[in-house]
C-alpha positions in Angstrom: 0.0 0.0 0.0 1.4 3.4 -1.0 1.9 5.9 1.7 1.1 9.5 0.7 2.4 12.5 2.5 0.0 15.1 3.8 -1.6 17.4 1.3 0.4 20.4 2.6 3.8 18.7 2.5 6.5 21.3 1.9 7.8 21.8 -1.6 11.3 20.8 -2.3 13.8 23.5 -3.2 13.6 24.3 -6.9 16.6 22.3 -8.0 16.8 20.2 -11.1 17.7 16.5 -10.6 20.2 14.4 -12.6 19.2 11.7 -15.0 20.4 8.9 -12.8 18.2 10.1 -9.9 15.2 10.5 -12.2 15.8 7.0 -13.7 16.0 5.5 -10.2 12.8 7.3 -9.2 11.0 5.8 -12.2 12.3 2.3 -11.8 12.1 2.1 -7.9 8.5 3.2 -7.7 9.1 6.6 -6.1 6.6 8.4 -8.3 3.0 8.8 -7.2 0.0 10.4 -8.8 -2.2 13.1 -7.3 -5.5 14.0 -8.9 -7.3 17.3 -9.2 -11.1 17.3 -9.7 -12.9 18.6 -12.8 -16.5 19.6 -12.3 -19.5 20.8 -14.4 -20.0 24.3 -13.2 -23.7 24.3 -14.1 -24.6 21.1 -12.1 -21.5 20.8 -9.8 -21.2 17.2 -10.9 -17.6 15.8 -10.6 -16.9 14.6 -14.1 -13.2 13.7 -14.0 -9.7 14.4 -12.7 -6.4 15.5 -14.1 -3.4 13.3 -13.1 -0.5 15.2 -11.7 2.7 13.3 -10.9 4.7 13.8 -7.7 8.1 12.4 -6.7 8.6 11.9 -3.0 12.3 12.3 -2.5 13.7 10.8 0.7 15.7 13.9 1.5 14.0 16.7 -0.3 10.4 15.9 0.2 7.8 16.4 -2.5 9.3 17.2 -5.9 7.1 18.7 -8.6 7.2 17.7 -12.3 8.9 20.9 -13.4 12.0 19.7 -11.7 12.3 16.4 -13.5 10.1 16.1 -16.6 12.6 18.1 -18.7 15.4 15.8 -17.5 13.3 12.7 -18.5 12.8 14.2 -22.0 16.4 15.1 -22.4 17.7 11.7 -21.5 15.3 9.4 -23.2 13.3 8.5 -20.1 10.0 10.1 -21.0 8.2 7.1 -22.3 9.1 5.1 -19.2 8.0 8.0 -17.0 4.7 8.3 -18.9 4.1 4.6 -18.7 4.4 4.7 -14.9 2.1 7.7 -14.6 -0.5 6.3 -17.1 -0.4 2.8 -15.5 -0.9 4.2 -12.0 -3.7 6.4 -13.2 -5.5 3.6 -14.9 -5.2 1.3 -11.9 -6.6 4.0 -9.7 -9.4 4.7 -12.3 -10.4 1.0 -12.1 -10.5 1.2 -8.3 -12.9 4.1 -8.5 -15.0 2.4 -11.1 -15.4 -0.6 -8.9 -16.5 1.8 -6.1 -19.1 3.2 -8.5 -17.2 6.3 -9.6 -17.1 6.5 -13.4 -14.7 9.4 -13.8 -12.7 10.4 -16.9 -9.0 10.4 -16.0 -6.7 12.8 -17.8 -3.0 12.2 -18.3 -0.6 14.7 -19.7 1.6 13.7 -22.6 5.0 15.0 -23.6 5.7 16.1 -27.1 8.4 13.4 -27.1 5.8 10.7 -26.4 4.3 11.5 -29.8 7.6 10.9 -31.7 6.9 7.3 -32.6 3.9 5.3 -33.5 4.9 2.7 -30.9 3.4 5.0 -28.3 -0.1 4.1 -29.5 0.5 0.5 -28.5 1.8 1.5 -25.1 -1.4 3.4 -24.3 -3.8 0.8 -25.8 -2.0 -2.1 -23.9 -2.0 -0.1 -20.6 -5.8 0.6 -20.8 -6.6 -3.0 -21.8 -4.5 -4.4 -19.0 -6.2 -2.1 -16.4 -9.7 -2.9 -17.8 -10.5 0.8 -18.3 -12.6 1.8 -21.3 -10.7 4.3 -23.6 -13.7 6.6 -23.6 -12.8 7.3 -19.9 -9.2 8.3 -20.7 -8.3 11.9 -21.7 -4.9 12.4 -23.2 -3.7 15.9 -22.9 -1.1 17.5 -25.1 0.1 21.1 -25.4 -0.4 23.1 -28.6 3.4 23.6 -28.9 3.9 19.9 -29.2 2.3 20.0 -32.7 4.1 23.0 -34.1 7.0 21.2 -35.8 6.7 19.9 -39.4 6.6 16.2 -38.5 3.5 14.3 -39.3 4.2 11.7 -36.7 2.6 13.4 -33.7 -0.6 14.0 -35.6 -0.6 10.4 -36.8 -0.2 9.2 -33.2 -3.0 11.3 -32.0 -5.3 10.3 -34.9 -4.7 6.6 -34.1 -5.3 7.1 -30.4 -8.6 8.8 -31.3 -9.5 6.0 -33.6 -9.1 3.7 -30.6 -11.7 5.9 -28.8 -9.3 7.7 -26.4 -10.4 11.3 -25.8 -7.9 14.0 -26.8 -7.4 17.4 -25.1 -5.3 20.3 -26.2 -3.8 22.1 -23.2 -3.0 25.8 -22.7 -4.8 26.7 -25.9 -3.9 30.2 -27.0 -6.5 31.8 -29.3 -4.0 34.5 -30.4 -1.8 31.9 -32.1 -4.4 29.6 -33.6 -6.9 29.7 -36.4 -10.3 28.1 -37.0 -8.7 26.0 -39.8 -5.8 24.8 -37.7 -8.0 23.8 -34.8 -10.5 22.0 -37.1 -7.7 19.9 -38.5 -6.6 18.6 -35.1 -8.3 15.5 -33.8 -9.3 16.9 -30.4 -12.4 16.5 -28.3 -11.6 19.1 -25.7 -9.8 22.5 -25.3 -8.3 23.6 -22.0 -8.1 27.3 -21.4 -5.2 28.0 -19.0 -5.1 30.0 -15.8 -3.6 33.0 -17.6 -7.0 33.5 -19.3 -9.2 32.3 -16.5 -8.1 33.6 -13.1 -9.2 37.2 -12.8 -10.9 37.4 -16.2 -14.1 38.5 -14.5 -12.4 41.9 -13.8 -10.3 42.2 -16.9 -11.8 43.1 -20.3 -8.9 41.8 -22.4 -8.9 38.4 -20.6 -12.7 38.2 -21.0 -12.4 38.8 -24.7 -9.8 36.1 -25.1 -11.8 33.7 -23.0 -15.0 34.3 -24.8 -13.3 34.0 -28.2 -11.8 30.6 -27.3 -15.0 29.4 -25.7 -17.1 30.5 -28.7 -14.6 29.0 -31.2 -14.7 25.7 -29.4 -18.4 25.6 -29.3 -18.6 26.3 -33.1 -16.4 23.2 -33.6 -18.3 21.0 -31.1 -15.4 20.8 -28.6 -15.8 20.6 -24.9 -14.1 23.5 -22.9 -12.3 23.2 -19.6 -11.5 26.4 -17.7 -8.3 25.8 -15.6 -7.4 28.2 -12.8 -10.6 28.8 -11.0 -9.1 30.1 -7.8 -11.8 32.2 -6.1 -15.5 32.7 -5.9 -15.4 35.5 -8.5 -13.7 33.1 -11.0 -16.3 30.5 -10.3 -19.2 32.9 -10.9 -17.6 34.1 -14.1 -17.1 30.6 -15.5 -20.7 29.6 -14.6 -22.0 32.6 -16.6 -20.0 31.7 -19.7 -21.6 28.3 -19.8 -18.2 26.7 -20.0 -18.4 22.9 -19.9 -15.9 22.1 -17.1 -14.1 24.0 -14.3 -10.9 23.1 -12.6 -8.8 24.9 -9.9 -7.9 25.2 -6.3 -11.3 26.8 -5.3 -12.8 23.4 -6.3 -10.1 21.2 -5.0 -6.4 21.0 -4.6 -4.6 17.9 -6.1 -5.0 14.9 -3.7 -4.0 11.2 -3.5 -6.5 8.9 -5.3 -7.8 7.2 -2.1 -8.9 10.6 -0.8 -11.1 11.4 -3.8 -14.3 9.5 -2.8 -14.5 11.2 0.5 -13.9 14.6 -1.0 -16.6 14.0 -3.6 -19.1 13.2 -0.8 -18.1 16.5 1.0 -18.4 18.4 -2.2 -21.9 17.2 -2.9 -22.9 17.7 0.7 -22.6 21.5 0.2 -25.0 23.6 -1.9 -22.4 26.1 -2.9 -18.7 26.0 -3.7 -16.9 25.3 -0.5 -14.4 27.9 0.8 -10.8 26.8 -0.1 -9.9 26.5 3.6 -12.4 23.6 3.7 -9.8 21.5 1.9 
């Protein structure tokens, strides 16, 4: 049984770790997943979670992905890292399903994961082994990962979508995209990042960018996730925009998988969004 540290465990110093340390963390089971809830702002229904990896270092405490993902990419470890994150997420999703929680589970992919078609087999085999339907798995990629001239990433994503996995484009930037470009990509969902969400209620420029992205997505039949809902004003703004899904620390901070069912019960026991101190 994995032992998770407390939610408010101190962050490690912002140092970058070496390849050998990262490799050992991957192979020795030192990586754990935390999950942040995603809810329908109109109904308050919990519809899914985003998987966020953590490394519990014996000396440094909790280490966050920005301190080791780049190292894994630079040293050819990213597929091994993604396999661990994905496998753990799917195992947890199966546990939730057996407890009656049919939640979509999102896993972030690196651009390097999309470099070869073999990655499709990795994802399909992982889901099949865990017994999780692909329709309940969201695979998130950033828009930047599709900006090179290679056709391989697009082919990988197309094949994953043909296998009925859901695809999400993360940190979408309306200023650097066009209707034609977006329509060509095989995505089911667009995530609008915190830079365009938090505080948009009081910022005309942010509102315009948010509304443009939300409107464009709806034209194309895409679901929209607003990330960065940090306070009550953000929540009310998102509800008024009729955005499909909201995510942020006002709703819940990332938590270990076993904690989620209890949090969901508490969430549904309240009529309004709980104060962040509740968590």
